[in-house]
C-alpha positions as CSV (number, residue, x, y, z in Angstrom):
1,M,-48.0,-8.0,-22.6
2,R,-47.7,-8.4,-26.9
3,R,-47.8,-4.8,-26.8
4,I,-45.2,-4.3,-24.0
5,A,-42.6,-6.8,-25.9
6,F,-43.7,-4.8,-29.6
7,T,-42.7,-1.6,-27.6
8,L,-39.4,-2.5,-25.9
9,A,-38.2,-4.7,-28.8
10,P,-36.4,-1.7,-30.9
11,V,-34.7,-1.0,-27.8
12,A,-33.2,-4.5,-27.4
13,L,-32.1,-4.4,-30.9
14,A,-30.6,-1.3,-30.6
15,A,-28.7,-2.4,-27.7
16,A,-27.4,-5.9,-29.8
17,L,-26.5,-3.5,-32.7
18,A,-24.4,-1.2,-30.2
19,G,-20.5,-2.7,-30.5
20,C,-18.4,0.4,-31.6
21,S,-15.2,1.4,-29.2
22,L,-13.1,4.5,-29.6
23,M,-10.8,3.4,-26.8
24,P,-7.1,3.0,-27.8
25,A,-6.0,-0.3,-27.7
26,Y,-3.7,-0.6,-24.5
27,E,-0.3,-1.5,-24.8
28,R,2.4,-1.8,-21.9
29,P,5.2,0.2,-22.0
30,A,9.1,-0.8,-22.4
31,L,11.0,-1.2,-19.4
32,P,12.7,1.8,-18.5
33,V,15.6,0.0,-16.7
34,Q,18.3,-2.5,-17.4
35,D,18.1,-6.2,-17.9
36,A,19.8,-7.2,-14.5
37,Y,20.0,-5.2,-10.9
38,A,23.0,-3.7,-9.6
39,G,25.1,-6.5,-7.8
40,D,23.1,-9.1,-9.1
41,A,25.0,-12.1,-9.7
42,G,22.7,-13.6,-11.9
43,K,22.0,-16.9,-10.7
44,A,18.5,-18.2,-11.2
45,T,16.2,-19.2,-8.2
46,E,13.0,-21.3,-7.9
47,Q,11.8,-19.7,-5.1
48,P,11.3,-15.6,-5.8
49,V,11.4,-13.8,-2.9
50,A,8.0,-12.4,-3.5
51,D,6.8,-15.8,-2.9
52,L,8.2,-16.3,0.6
53,G,5.4,-15.9,3.3
54,W,6.2,-13.7,6.1
55,R,5.7,-16.3,8.4
56,D,8.6,-18.2,6.6
57,V,11.0,-14.9,6.6
58,F,10.1,-13.4,10.2
59,R,10.2,-16.6,12.4
60,S,10.5,-15.0,15.8
61,P,7.0,-16.0,17.6
62,Q,6.7,-12.4,19.3
63,L,7.4,-10.7,16.1
64,Q,4.6,-13.0,14.0
65,Q,2.1,-12.4,17.0
66,L,2.8,-8.4,16.2
67,I,2.3,-8.6,12.6
68,D,-0.9,-10.6,13.3
69,M,-2.1,-7.7,15.5
70,S,-1.0,-5.2,13.2
71,L,-2.8,-6.8,10.3
72,A,-6.2,-6.5,12.2
73,N,-5.8,-3.3,13.8
74,N,-3.6,-0.9,11.8
75,R,-5.9,1.9,11.1
76,D,-3.8,2.9,7.5
77,L,-4.4,-0.9,6.6
78,R,-8.2,-0.7,7.3
79,V,-8.7,2.6,5.3
80,A,-7.3,0.7,2.5
81,V,-9.7,-2.0,2.6
82,L,-12.5,0.3,3.1
83,N,-11.2,2.2,0.1
84,I,-11.5,-1.1,-1.9
85,E,-15.4,-1.1,-1.0
86,K,-16.1,2.1,-2.2
87,A,-14.4,1.5,-5.2
88,R,-16.3,-1.5,-5.8
89,A,-19.5,0.4,-5.3
90,Q,-18.3,3.0,-7.7
91,Y,-17.3,0.3,-10.4
92,R,-20.9,-1.1,-10.0
93,V,-22.8,2.1,-10.2
94,Q,-20.9,2.9,-13.5
95,D,-21.4,-0.5,-14.8
96,A,-24.9,-0.1,-14.3
97,A,-25.4,2.3,-16.8
98,R,-24.3,0.2,-19.4
99,W,-27.9,-1.3,-19.1
100,P,-31.5,-0.1,-19.5
101,T,-33.1,0.8,-16.0
102,V,-36.9,-0.5,-16.1
103,S,-39.5,0.7,-13.7
104,A,-42.9,0.1,-13.2
105,N,-45.1,3.6,-12.2
106,A,-48.7,3.8,-10.8
107,S,-50.1,7.2,-10.6
108,G,-53.7,8.7,-10.0
109,S,-55.3,12.0,-10.4
110,S,-58.3,14.0,-9.9
111,S,-59.3,17.6,-10.7
112,R,-62.4,19.8,-10.2
113,T,-62.8,22.4,-12.8
114,P,-65.4,25.3,-11.9
115,A,-68.8,25.7,-14.2
116,D,-67.3,29.3,-15.1
117,L,-64.1,27.8,-16.6
118,S,-65.6,24.7,-18.2
119,A,-66.8,24.6,-21.8
120,T,-70.2,23.0,-20.9
121,G,-70.8,25.1,-17.9
122,D,-70.8,22.9,-15.6
123,V,-68.6,21.9,-12.8
124,L,-66.3,19.0,-14.0
125,I,-64.5,16.6,-11.7
126,A,-62.0,14.2,-13.7
127,H,-60.0,11.2,-12.5
128,Q,-57.6,9.5,-14.3
129,S,-55.1,6.3,-13.5
130,S,-52.5,4.8,-15.1
131,V,-50.2,2.0,-14.7
132,S,-47.1,1.1,-16.9
133,V,-43.7,-0.5,-17.5
134,G,-40.8,1.4,-19.0
135,I,-37.3,2.5,-19.4
136,S,-36.1,6.4,-18.7
137,A,-33.4,7.9,-21.1
138,Y,-31.4,4.6,-21.7
139,E,-28.4,5.5,-24.0
140,L,-27.3,3.2,-26.8
141,D,-23.9,2.9,-26.6
142,L,-23.3,3.3,-29.9
143,F,-19.7,4.5,-29.7
144,G,-18.6,2.9,-26.5
145,R,-18.8,5.8,-24.0
146,V,-20.4,4.1,-21.2
147,R,-18.5,0.8,-21.8
148,S,-15.6,3.1,-21.7
149,L,-16.4,4.7,-18.2
150,S,-17.1,1.3,-16.9
151,A,-13.7,0.1,-18.0
152,Q,-12.0,2.7,-16.3
153,A,-14.0,2.6,-13.6
154,L,-12.6,-1.1,-13.4
155,Q,-9.4,-0.5,-13.4
156,Q,-9.6,2.0,-10.8
157,F,-11.2,-0.6,-8.7
158,L,-8.3,-2.8,-9.6
159,S,-5.5,0.1,-8.7
160,T,-7.4,0.7,-5.3
161,S,-7.2,-3.3,-4.5
162,E,-3.4,-3.3,-5.3
163,A,-3.5,-0.3,-3.1
164,R,-4.4,-2.2,-0.3
165,R,-1.7,-5.3,-0.7
166,A,0.9,-2.5,-1.3
167,T,0.0,-1.2,2.2
168,Q,0.1,-4.4,3.6
169,V,3.4,-5.1,2.2
170,T,4.4,-2.1,3.5
171,L,2.7,-2.8,7.0
172,V,4.6,-5.5,7.4
173,S,8.1,-4.4,6.5
174,E,7.4,-1.4,9.1
175,V,6.3,-3.7,11.7
176,A,9.5,-5.9,11.3
177,S,11.9,-2.9,11.0
178,A,10.1,-1.2,14.0
179,Y,10.7,-4.5,15.6
180,L,14.2,-4.8,15.3
181,T,15.0,-0.5,16.0
182,L,13.1,-1.3,19.5
183,A,15.9,-4.6,20.0
184,A,18.7,-2.4,19.0
185,D,18.0,0.3,21.4
186,Q,17.4,-2.4,24.0
187,D,20.8,-4.0,23.6
188,R,22.2,-0.5,23.1
189,L,20.6,0.6,26.7
190,T,21.6,-2.7,28.4
191,L,25.2,-1.9,27.1
192,A,25.4,1.9,28.3
193,R,23.8,0.8,31.9
194,Q,26.8,-1.9,31.9
195,T,29.1,0.6,30.7
196,L,27.5,3.0,33.4
197,A,28.2,0.4,36.3
198,D,31.5,-0.2,35.6
199,Q,32.7,3.5,35.0
200,S,31.3,4.2,38.5
201,E,33.0,1.3,40.0
202,T,36.1,2.8,38.4
203,L,35.3,6.2,39.6
204,A,34.9,5.1,43.5
205,L,38.1,2.9,43.0
206,Q,39.9,6.2,41.6
207,Q,38.5,8.3,44.7
208,R,39.8,5.8,47.2
209,L,43.1,6.2,45.3
210,Q,42.7,9.6,46.0
211,D,42.2,9.7,49.4
212,L,45.4,7.4,50.2
213,G,47.3,9.7,48.2
214,Q,47.8,7.4,44.9
215,A,46.0,8.9,42.4
216,S,45.4,12.6,41.1
217,A,42.5,14.8,40.8
218,L,43.2,15.0,37.2
219,T,42.7,11.0,37.4
220,V,39.5,11.3,39.3
221,S,37.7,14.0,37.4
222,Q,38.6,11.9,33.9
223,A,36.9,9.1,35.6
224,R,33.8,11.3,36.6
225,T,33.7,12.2,32.6
226,S,33.1,8.8,31.3
227,V,30.7,8.3,34.3
228,E,28.5,11.1,33.2
229,T,29.2,10.5,29.6
230,A,27.7,7.1,30.2
231,R,24.8,8.3,32.3
232,V,24.0,10.8,29.0
233,D,24.1,7.8,26.8
234,V,21.5,5.7,29.6
235,E,19.1,8.5,29.6
236,N,19.2,9.1,25.7
237,Y,18.8,5.3,25.2
238,T,16.1,5.2,28.0
239,G,13.9,7.9,25.8
240,Q,14.7,6.0,22.5
241,V,13.3,2.9,23.8
242,A,10.2,4.4,25.2
243,Q,9.7,6.5,21.4
244,D,10.4,2.6,19.7
245,R,7.6,1.4,21.7
246,N,5.3,4.1,20.7
247,A,5.8,3.9,17.5
248,L,5.3,-0.2,17.5
249,V,2.1,0.7,19.1
250,L,1.0,3.0,16.4
251,L,1.9,0.4,13.6
252,V,0.2,-2.4,15.7
253,G,-2.9,-0.4,16.0
254,A,-3.4,-1.5,19.6
255,P,-1.8,-1.9,22.9
256,V,1.5,-4.2,22.9
257,P,1.5,-7.1,26.0
258,A,5.0,-6.3,27.5
259,Q,5.7,-10.2,26.8
260,L,5.6,-9.3,23.1
261,L,8.6,-6.5,23.2
262,P,12.0,-8.0,22.3
263,D,14.8,-7.9,24.8
264,S,17.9,-7.9,22.3
265,L,18.5,-8.1,18.5
266,A,19.2,-11.9,19.8
267,A,15.4,-12.6,19.5
268,A,15.7,-12.0,15.6
269,A,19.1,-13.6,15.0
270,D,17.1,-16.1,12.6
271,L,16.4,-13.3,9.8
272,S,20.0,-12.8,9.3
273,E,20.7,-16.9,8.6
274,G,17.3,-16.8,7.0
275,P,16.6,-17.0,3.3
276,L,16.5,-13.6,2.8
277,A,20.5,-13.4,3.2
278,T,21.6,-15.3,0.1
279,I,18.4,-15.8,-2.7
280,P,18.9,-13.8,-5.5
281,P,16.3,-11.3,-6.3
282,G,15.1,-12.9,-10.0
283,L,14.2,-11.0,-12.8
284,P,13.8,-7.1,-13.3
285,S,10.6,-8.3,-15.2
286,Q,9.3,-10.2,-12.4
287,L,8.5,-6.7,-10.3
288,L,5.9,-6.2,-13.0
289,Q,3.7,-8.7,-11.7
290,R,5.2,-8.6,-8.1
291,R,5.3,-5.1,-6.5
292,P,1.7,-4.2,-6.1
293,D,2.7,-0.7,-6.3
294,I,3.9,-1.5,-10.0
295,V,0.5,-3.0,-10.7
296,E,-1.4,-0.2,-9.5
297,A,0.4,2.3,-11.2
298,E,-0.5,0.0,-14.3
299,H,-4.2,-0.2,-13.5
300,D,-3.9,4.0,-13.2
301,L,-2.5,3.6,-16.5
302,K,-5.2,1.5,-18.1
303,A,-8.1,3.8,-16.7
304,A,-6.2,7.0,-18.2
305,N,-6.1,5.0,-21.6
306,A,-10.4,4.2,-21.1
307,S,-11.0,7.5,-20.5
308,I,-9.7,8.7,-23.9
309,G,-12.5,6.5,-25.2
310,A,-15.1,8.1,-23.5
311,A,-13.6,12.0,-24.4
312,R,-13.8,10.6,-28.2
313,A,-17.2,9.3,-28.0
314,A,-18.4,13.0,-27.0
315,F,-17.7,14.4,-30.8
316,Y,-20.1,11.9,-32.0
317,P,-23.9,11.4,-31.6
318,R,-25.5,10.4,-28.7
319,I,-29.0,8.6,-29.0
320,S,-31.2,7.8,-25.7
321,L,-34.6,6.0,-25.4
322,T,-37.5,6.7,-23.1
323,A,-40.0,4.1,-23.7
324,S,-43.1,2.9,-21.6
325,A,-46.2,0.6,-21.9
326,G,-48.9,0.1,-19.7
327,T,-52.9,0.6,-19.1
328,A,-54.3,4.0,-18.1
329,S,-58.3,5.0,-17.6
330,T,-60.6,7.6,-16.2
331,E,-62.1,5.2,-13.8
332,L,-60.1,2.9,-11.5
333,S,-62.4,-0.4,-12.2
334,Q,-62.0,0.3,-15.9
335,L,-58.0,0.0,-15.6
336,F,-57.5,-3.2,-16.7
337,K,-60.2,-3.8,-19.1
338,A,-59.8,-4.3,-22.8
339,G,-59.0,-0.8,-25.1
340,S,-57.2,0.7,-22.0
341,G,-53.7,0.0,-23.0
342,S,-51.4,2.9,-23.6
343,W,-47.3,3.5,-24.5
344,S,-45.2,5.8,-25.4
345,F,-41.7,5.8,-27.4
346,V,-39.7,8.6,-27.3
347,P,-35.9,8.4,-28.8
348,Q,-33.7,11.6,-28.5
349,L,-30.6,12.5,-30.6
350,S,-27.8,14.7,-29.5
351,L,-25.6,15.8,-31.8
352,P,-22.5,18.2,-30.8
353,I,-22.7,21.1,-33.6
354,F,-20.7,23.9,-31.3
355,D,-19.2,23.6,-28.0
356,A,-16.7,26.2,-28.2
357,G,-13.6,23.8,-28.0
358,T,-15.0,21.7,-25.0
359,N,-14.8,18.4,-26.8
360,R,-11.3,18.6,-28.2
361,A,-10.1,20.1,-24.7
362,N,-11.7,17.0,-22.9
363,L,-9.7,14.9,-25.6
364,A,-6.7,16.8,-25.0
365,A,-6.9,16.4,-21.2
366,A,-7.6,12.7,-21.2
367,Q,-4.5,11.9,-23.6
368,V,-2.3,14.1,-21.2
369,S,-3.4,12.2,-18.3
370,R,-2.9,9.1,-20.0
371,D,0.5,10.5,-20.6
372,I,1.0,11.2,-17.1
373,A,0.0,8.0,-15.9
374,Q,2.5,6.2,-18.2
375,A,5.5,8.3,-16.7
376,Q,4.3,7.7,-13.3
377,Y,4.2,3.9,-14.1
378,E,7.3,4.1,-15.7
379,K,8.8,5.9,-12.4
380,A,7.5,3.5,-10.1
381,I,9.7,0.6,-12.1
382,Q,12.5,2.7,-11.8
383,T,12.0,3.4,-8.6
384,A,11.5,-0.7,-7.4
385,F,14.6,-1.5,-9.6
386,R,16.5,1.4,-7.6
387,E,15.6,-0.1,-4.7
388,V,16.3,-3.5,-5.1
389,S,19.6,-2.6,-6.3
390,D,20.3,-0.5,-3.5
391,A,19.2,-3.2,-0.9
392,L,21.1,-5.5,-2.8
393,A,24.4,-3.7,-2.8
394,Q,24.0,-3.3,0.5
395,R,23.2,-6.9,2.0
396,S,26.5,-8.2,1.1
397,A,28.7,-5.2,1.9
398,L,26.7,-5.1,5.4
399,S,27.7,-9.1,6.1
400,R,31.4,-8.1,5.6
401,Q,31.0,-5.0,7.6
402,I,29.8,-6.7,10.4
403,D,32.4,-9.4,10.4
404,A,34.9,-6.4,10.4
405,Q,33.5,-4.9,13.4
406,K,33.5,-8.1,15.1
407,A,36.9,-8.0,14.6
408,L,37.0,-4.7,15.8
409,V,35.1,-5.0,19.1
410,D,37.8,-8.1,19.8
411,A,40.6,-5.8,19.2
412,N,39.3,-3.2,21.4
413,A,38.8,-5.8,23.9
414,E,42.2,-7.2,24.1
415,S,43.7,-3.9,24.2
416,Y,41.6,-2.9,27.0
417,R,42.5,-5.9,28.7
418,L,46.1,-5.2,28.4
419,S,45.7,-1.6,29.4
420,Q,44.3,-2.6,32.7
421,A,47.0,-5.3,33.5
422,R,49.5,-2.7,32.6
423,F,47.8,0.4,34.8
424,K,47.5,-2.5,37.7
425,A,51.7,-3.3,37.1
426,G,52.2,0.8,37.4
427,V,53.6,0.7,33.9
428,D,50.7,3.0,32.0
429,S,48.3,5.6,33.5
430,H,44.5,5.2,34.1
431,L,43.9,7.7,31.3
432,T,45.0,4.4,28.5
433,V,42.8,2.3,30.4
434,L,40.1,4.8,30.3
435,S,40.9,5.5,26.6
436,S,40.9,2.0,26.0
437,Q,37.4,1.5,27.4
438,L,35.8,4.4,25.6
439,S,37.1,3.0,22.2
440,L,35.7,-0.3,23.3
441,Y,32.3,1.1,24.4
442,A,32.3,2.9,20.9
443,A,33.0,-0.6,18.7
444,Q,30.2,-2.6,20.9
445,Q,27.5,0.4,19.7
446,N,28.9,0.4,16.5
447,L,28.4,-3.1,16.2
448,I,25.0,-3.1,17.3
449,G,24.1,-0.6,14.7
450,T,25.6,-2.2,12.1
451,E,23.9,-5.7,13.0
452,L,20.6,-3.4,13.2
453,S,21.7,-1.9,10.0
454,H,21.7,-5.9,8.2
455,M,18.6,-6.8,9.6
456,T,16.3,-4.1,8.2
457,N,18.4,-4.0,4.9
458,L,17.2,-7.9,4.7
459,V,13.5,-6.5,5.4
460,T,14.0,-3.8,3.1
461,F,14.9,-6.5,0.1
462,Y,12.1,-8.4,0.9
463,R,10.0,-5.5,0.8
464,T,11.3,-4.3,-2.4
465,L,10.5,-7.5,-4.3
466,G,6.9,-7.4,-3.1
467,G,7.3,-9.8,-0.2
468,G,4.9,-9.1,3.2
469,W,1.7,-10.3,1.2
470,S,1.3,-13.9,1.4
471,E,1.1,-15.6,5.1
472,R,2.8,-18.7,3.9
473,S,5.2,-19.5,1.5
474,E,3.5,-20.7,-2.2
475,P,5.2,-24.4,-3.0
476,V,7.6,-24.5,-5.8
477,V,6.6,-26.7,-8.9
478,A,9.5,-29.1,-9.8
479,Q,9.9,-29.1,-13.3
480,A,10.2,-32.6,-14.8
481,P,13.8,-33.1,-16.2
482,R,14.2,-33.1,-20.1
């Protein structure tokens, strides 16, 4: 044991002395955006949007169950989780190279040499047995090559972890948007069916009046045109509702029970009245910690930065050690007796002299990869800034548009009521009634579309600020007054 310790001591000493690193110090790039979002009033908030749990934002029990099902069954999210496990294993493999690999070996051999080939002229039979513990080709990381590769693998693992968070944030918002879209198309289908029923009654009335000689063929034809138009809309929205259901099933990753499907947008009306309608977005710098895709891009940048250290270390000598200590004997019974000890110590030095520019090319490629990763990181920040600004600009505009659209529906409803009264009094023709009815129908359909746009804008606003990762809102820590 003393011999083994004496043999392995140089390895431990060299490993302790290794500490040089050629990896560049990482510095986070400056924000390539303004200090405030476009359309932001600049009000402070104690509860950042990203800290709002999705259960506290999407309060519909049906929608909450659908999001729960998607988090358990969605295949994209499942792949993202498996990618984390893969990246974790790859990091462990790379990090293990920092430490020597110790293995125990036992071997035995027997050989027979014919008499005409032996030096003595007799048949020779030889036996050999050995047992040893050793280290094979352990690299002394004097210039940080192995540590740089380990740091690169770690950042890649962390990047994959953030990619999983980004996938969940996107999934939660997509399920919510698909749920709202299905609800809106259900409202459109209900309105189209109601309009078809009303138009059919009007057509039947006009046909009876025509039989009595009180309505012209043109009036009946116009009524039939309105009926067929409404029937086209019914079939169109029926197909659209079926497609919306299929999209929701794909996102959820499992069959969706009928009781979880929305009947109308009224089931999610609390979204427009929740905190997303008025809460400020916060500071642009918060996106660096809140949006998982930005954090993911920064980990990619750090990984590219670490690869430069490995590329630089390739210019310097590489020292590897192979050592073993044990016992060997020609007789198995004598294997562990005094005098049978054996050891070997094989250091190896590799110094690059001529490589036809390979190392320089690898270093240049690593530096360019770092520059590419930095540009992608800055682009991720700029994209996030634009998404938040767009969602913020639309939030208040859509709210005002809903008010205007409701007023338009009320005006068209009043116009339709008056046109019916004038038609019954014989003042106007039925063409005026049909025109008012079509205008009311169009205004009602546009109102549904505007309400859908407003709700999906709030979902987008929640996603762009990094919301959707936590299930419950993080508690707000009250600050003591000064």
